[in-house]
N, C-alpha and C positions, 0 to 999 in steps of 0.2 A: 600786646600779643600779636596784633595785626602786623606791626613792623618786624617782629621776630619772624613771622611766617615769610614775609617778603625777603628778608635777609637769607633765610634758609633756602628759599626758592632760587635766589640769584646765585648763591654758592653752588647749589646742586646743578644748575644750568651750566655754570662755568666749568665745573668738573666734567660734565658730559661732553662739552665742546673740546676740552683738553684731551679727554680720552679718545674722542673721534680723531683728533689731530694725530695722536700717537699711532693710529692704525692707517694712516694715509699711505698710498702707494700709487705708482703710475707705471704701466707697461704699454709701450707703443711698439707695434710691429708693422713693418712694411714688407709685404709679400709681393715682390716684383714679377710681372709677367711681360717681359719685353716683346715677345713674339706676338702677343695680343694687344699690345700698347695700353696696358693699364696696370695699376698697382692696387692691391687691396690693403687698406690701412686699418689696423685694429688699435683703438684707443681704449684701454682698460684702466680705470682708476678706482679709487676706494668707494665710489658711489654709482658708477655707470660704465656702460660699454657702448661704444659707437664703432660701427664697421662702415667704412666708406670705400667706394670704388673710385679711385682717382684716375681719370682718363688721361691717356698720353696722346690723344687725338686733338688737333687744333680745333677750337670752337665747340668741343664737346664738353658738357658740364659734368662735374663730379656728382656721384649719386650715393646718398646715404642708404645703405642696405639694412642696417639695424641700428636702433638707438633705444636703449632701455636702461632703467635704473637696476642696479644689482640688489638682490635681497641680502639679508644678514648672513645666510648660509654661504652664498657665493662669495661675498666679501671675505668671510672668515677662511674659506677654502684657499683663496688666492693669497691672502695675508699670511696664513700659516705656512704655505709653500715657500713664499719669499723669505720668511724668517729663517729658513734653513738652506736657502739657495746660496751656492758658493760664488757670489757676485764678484768679490775681489780677486778670486783665483782664475777667473776666465780671461782669455785673451781678448783683444779688441777686434781681432779678425781671424776667421777660419776660412781658408781658401784651398781649393784644389786647382793648382796652376795648369793642369793638363786639360781642363774643360773651360772653353771660352764662354759658352752660353749656358742656359739651364736654370737651376733652382737658386735664386738669390733672394736673401732676406736681410732685413736690418732690424735689430731689437734694441730698444732703449728702455732701461729699467731705472726707476727712481724709487729708492726704498731706504729708510733709516738714514736719511741725510747723505746717501751715497747715490751716485749716478754712473751708469755704465752703458756704453753703446757698443754693440757687437755686430759686425758685418759677417754674413755667412754666404759663401759663394761655392755651391756644389760640394758642400762639406757637411758630413753628419757630426753633430756634437751632442753627446748624450744628455748633458744638463739642459741644453736648449730644447731637446726633444721632450724632456720631462716638463719643462715650462709650457710648451705647446699643448701637451696632454692635459694639463690643469686648465689652461685657457679654453681648450676645446670642450671641457665639461660644462662650461657656462655659455656656450654658443649653440645656436641652432645647427643641426647637422649639415645643412647646405652651406654654411659659412665657416666650417671648421678649417683650421690651418693644416695643410698637407705637408708632411715632412717625412722623408724616408732615409734609410741607411744607404 
């Protein structure tokens, strides 16, 4: 009986690990601010969020602004959004060639064995705006991604 319990426990644990693997995702966002010589880097995955200020100044260290584990509700919110996100139909780059400086971002999404990197340069893209809106829902207000039309 004791060995039966151990076998059931091991199978149950393996099933939970497999289930968690099925819900894995990664969203990396680089929000460049060239005029202030820094980049805000958002690393969101299936279990945590880390926001880092990457300095563009020589000898200045990067600074972690936020590091937290995500709760089940936050994980589910992002996962569900990514489940219907049109990853494959998005272009690799959206650029307004008439603007040389300004709002520049890079987004990398890894989801369901697919990986997509998208560069945004002074260009509004509706689907990316929706992604930022979902990400902002799990961030402190002071660290939210600013993106406008």
